[in-house]
C-alpha positions in Angstrom: -8.9 -62.7 19.9 -6.6 -61.6 22.8 -7.4 -58.1 24.2 -4.5 -56.3 25.8 -5.0 -53.2 27.9 -2.5 -50.6 26.8 -0.7 -49.4 30.0 -3.6 -50.8 32.0 -6.2 -48.4 30.4 -9.6 -50.0 30.0 -11.9 -47.2 28.9 -9.6 -44.7 27.1 -6.3 -43.1 27.8 -5.7 -41.8 31.2 -2.2 -40.4 31.7 -2.7 -39.8 35.4 -3.3 -43.5 36.2 -1.7 -45.5 33.4 1.3 -47.7 34.1 0.5 -47.7 37.9 0.3 -51.0 39.7 -3.3 -50.4 40.8 -4.4 -49.7 37.2 -2.6 -52.7 35.9 -4.1 -55.0 38.7 -7.5 -53.6 38.0 -7.3 -54.3 34.2 -6.2 -57.8 34.9 -9.0 -58.3 37.4 -11.4 -57.3 34.6 -10.0 -60.1 32.5 -7.6 -58.3 30.2 -3.9 -58.8 29.6 -1.7 -55.7 30.0 1.0 -54.0 28.0 3.2 -52.0 30.4 6.3 -49.9 30.1 9.2 -51.0 32.3 12.6 -49.4 33.0 15.5 -50.7 35.0 17.8 -48.1 36.5 20.3 -48.5 39.4 19.0 -52.0 40.1 15.4 -50.7 40.5 12.4 -51.5 38.3 10.2 -48.6 37.3 6.9 -48.2 35.4 6.4 -45.2 33.1 6.2 -44.5 29.4 8.4 -41.5 28.6 10.4 -41.8 31.8 10.6 -43.9 34.9 7.8 -42.7 37.1 6.6 -45.3 39.6 8.8 -47.9 41.4 7.7 -51.5 41.0 9.1 -54.8 42.0 10.1 -58.1 40.5 7.4 -59.8 42.7 4.7 -57.5 41.3 5.7 -58.4 37.7 6.1 -62.1 38.6 2.6 -62.2 40.1 1.2 -61.3 36.7 3.9 -62.9 34.5 1.4 -64.8 32.3 -0.7 -61.8 31.4 1.9 -59.0 30.9 3.4 -57.8 27.7 6.4 -55.8 28.9 7.6 -53.0 26.7 11.2 -52.6 28.0 12.1 -48.9 27.7 15.9 -49.4 28.1 18.5 -52.1 27.5 18.9 -52.8 31.2 15.2 -53.7 31.5 15.3 -55.9 28.4 18.5 -57.7 29.5 17.1 -58.2 33.0 13.6 -59.5 32.0 14.0 -61.3 28.7 14.4 -64.8 30.0 11.5 -64.9 32.5 8.9 -62.6 31.0 7.1 -61.8 27.7 8.9 -58.6 26.8 10.1 -56.6 23.9 11.8 -53.4 22.8 10.9 -51.4 19.8 10.7 -47.8 18.6 9.6 -47.0 15.1 10.0 -50.5 13.5 6.9 -52.0 11.9 7.2 -55.2 13.9 9.3 -56.7 16.7 9.4 -60.2 18.3 8.7 -60.6 21.9 11.0 -62.8 24.0 8.3 -65.5 23.8 8.2 -65.3 20.0 5.0 -63.2 19.4 4.9 -60.6 16.6 4.2 -57.2 18.1 3.1 -54.6 15.6 3.3 -50.8 15.6 0.6 -48.3 15.0 -0.6 -48.8 11.4 1.4 -52.0 10.8 -0.4 -54.4 8.5 -1.9 -57.3 10.5 -2.5 -61.0 10.1 -3.4 -63.9 12.5 0.1 -63.9 14.0 0.3 -60.2 14.8 -0.7 -58.2 17.9 -2.3 -55.1 16.4 -1.4 -51.9 18.4 -3.7 -49.0 18.9 -6.1 -49.4 16.0 -8.1 -46.5 17.3 -5.2 -44.2 16.2 -4.8 -45.7 12.7 -8.5 -46.0 12.2 -8.0 -49.6 10.9 -9.0 -52.6 13.0 -8.5 -56.2 11.8 -10.5 -58.9 13.6 -8.1 -61.4 11.9 -5.1 -60.4 14.1 -3.8 -62.5 17.0 -4.6 -59.8 19.5 -5.2 -56.1 19.9 -3.5 -53.7 22.3 -5.7 -50.8 23.0 -6.7 -48.0 25.4 -10.3 -49.2 24.9 -10.3 -53.0 25.8 -13.9 -52.7 27.2 -15.1 -51.4 23.8 -13.2 -54.1 21.8 -14.5 -56.8 24.2 -18.1 -55.8 23.4 -17.4 -55.7 19.6 -15.8 -59.2 19.6 -18.5 -61.0 21.6 
């Protein structure tokens, strides 16, 4: 099963460091893929969940292209990244498809072998049958799934 570090977190939520390039790079170095939040405003790429917080670059994203799950936070980011990256946009829908055809769930979405289950620690329900899990606790899930 694929384990995806939510915003680069590896051992629980950390609002001070999540979605920062260093945090993302570190999670990837630990062997995890990463879900990150990306905005595009005024021809600049930004990382940040609720708002653009940290500038980033296309070269940074390209360096990790094969292990990023990019949650586009606005239409400009989605339009800019959709052809070259695995990205998606969603809000309250149960599922969305990524630009590479993966099914991305939402918190509490039912899961099967095709779905990336998101934040099972919040719903209290984890399915080892899902395609992958996106979590703030990838180290914990890695130890469970060994």
